[in-house]
N, C-alpha and C positions, 0 to 999 in steps of 0.2 A: 518593361512595363513599370510605370511609376507607382509607388506605394499609395494606397488609398484606404482610409478607415472603412469606407463603404464596401470594399471588396476584400478586406483582410479577414481570413477565417479566424485567426487568433483573437483579433479585436472583437469580432462579432460573437464568438463563443464566450469571451469574457463578459461582454455586456449581457448576454442571455443568462449566463450563470449568475451574475450579480443580481439581476432582476429576480430570478428564481430564488436566490438566497434571501433577498429582502422580503419576498412574500412569505417564505418559510419562517423567517425570524418573527415577522409580524403575527403570524397565526400561532406558531408553537410557543413563542415567548422565550424568555431567558431561563425559565425554570424547567423547560422541556429539554429533550436531547438535541444535540447539534445535528445537522443533516447526516453527517457521517456516523454519529452514534446511532441515529435512527436506523440507518442502513444495516449496521452491525446487529442491532437488536432484532430487526426484522429477519435477517438471514439466519441468525442463531435460533430464533424462535421457530423458524420453519424447518431447520435442519439441526436438531438437538445433537450435541456431541461432535460437531464439525471440528476438524483440526484448524489451527491457525493458518496453515498453508492453504487449505480449502477456502477459508474465509478471504484470503488474499485474492484467490481466483474468482470468488463470487462477487466481491465488492469492488475490486479494482484498486483498493487501497494498498499502497506499498507496504512491504513486510515490516520495516522498522516503525513506521507510523502506526500500523495496526497493533503491533506489540505494545507500544506506548499507550494507545487508546484502550486496549484491553486491560492493561495494568490500572489505568485511571478508573475505568468502569468497574473493575473489581473492588477498588477502594470505596467506590460509591455504593457497592452492594448490588450492582445491576447484572453482573456476570460472575460466573465461577469457572475455574479451570482446573483440570487434573491431567496427569499423564495418561496416555492411552495404553491399553494392555498390549496392543499389536506392536507399537513402536515406543519405547521408553523415552525417545527424544521428542516425540510429538505431544502437543497439548490438545485435549478435547475441551471445547468451550461450550458452556451451557448458560442459559438465561435463568436468573433467579426470579423469585416471586416479585421483588421490587422492580426488576427489569421488565417483567410482563406487565405490571401496573403502569409503568412509564410508557411502554409501547402502546398499550391499549388507550391510554389517555391522549397520546399524540396522533393516533391513526386518523381520526376524522379531521384534525387540524392540518395534517400533512396532505390529505386528499383535497382539502379546500385550497391549500396553497398551490398544489400542482394543477388543479382545475383552473385556477386564476392565471397561472403561467401560460397555459394553453389557450385561454380565452382571448389573449391578445390577437391571435390569428383567427380568421374566419373559419367556421366549422368545416368548410370544404377543404381547407388546407391542413387541418390538424392531424389527420391520419397520415398524410404524406410526410409531414414534418417528423412525426414520431417514427415512421418507417426509416427515414433518412438518419435520424439520431441513433436508432438501433443498429443500422448498417455501419455507421461510423464507429460505434462502440465495439461491434463484433470485429471490425477490421483492426482496431487497436488491440483487442484480445488476441487475434490471430498473429499479429505482429509480435506480441510478447511471447507467444508460445513457440515461435520459430527460433530454434537454437542459433545463437551467434556463432560465427566462424571461430574455430578453436584458435587460441593465441599461440604464437610460435614460442617454443621453449627457448630460453636463453641457453647458450652453450654451457655445458656442465662445468667448464673451467672457470666460469664467472661466478665466483662466490664473494659475498660481501666480506669485508675485513672482519666484521663482528663474528660472522658464522665461522670463518676460518680460525679466528682467535679462540673461540669457544671449543673447537675440536682439538686444538693443539694442547698437549699437556705441557707444563713448564719445562720439562726435560727436553721434549721435542723442539720447543721454541728456541731453547738455548743452542741445540745442535744446529738448527737451521741458521741461526744468527752466526754461529762460528763458521759454518760452511760458506756463507756469503762473504764474510770477512776474508777467509782464506782464498776465495775465488777472485777477489778484488786485487790481491797482492800479486 
């Protein structure tokens, strides 16, 4: 089958996403949150104290991007973060008063942009389109939750030269060198 832009899922999804993003930017403006920031603010406001790991699951934003976003949003005073009592390694994220104000100010603008994105389709197709998008997102989530096949371990004898060098004491290294030299003779 020959490649065609009209039948390429990737191309069509990018076009739809670009259109939705343009509508969002037009409505929310540059002073409002980005689409991803809005998603994070919305999820955190609805689930106060959520861990960053849970935020990854809720938003679909990858872990490292989300960590950077949270750090930037904390600098702007939109979010706060503290270690959880249950797990000292986990961070609980909370929305600040400034974050709530930004979220509230953006809510109606985001709704307007999303309604405009759907309005491109006839009313009779909008519910089916949303159902298909949800099914697609759920399939992606299920795919991510499926554990990958375990990687085969390299044989124990394969140690990098650096690791081997670190483990040898200078005296042991000298003895091994002396043994190799005497074995060559």
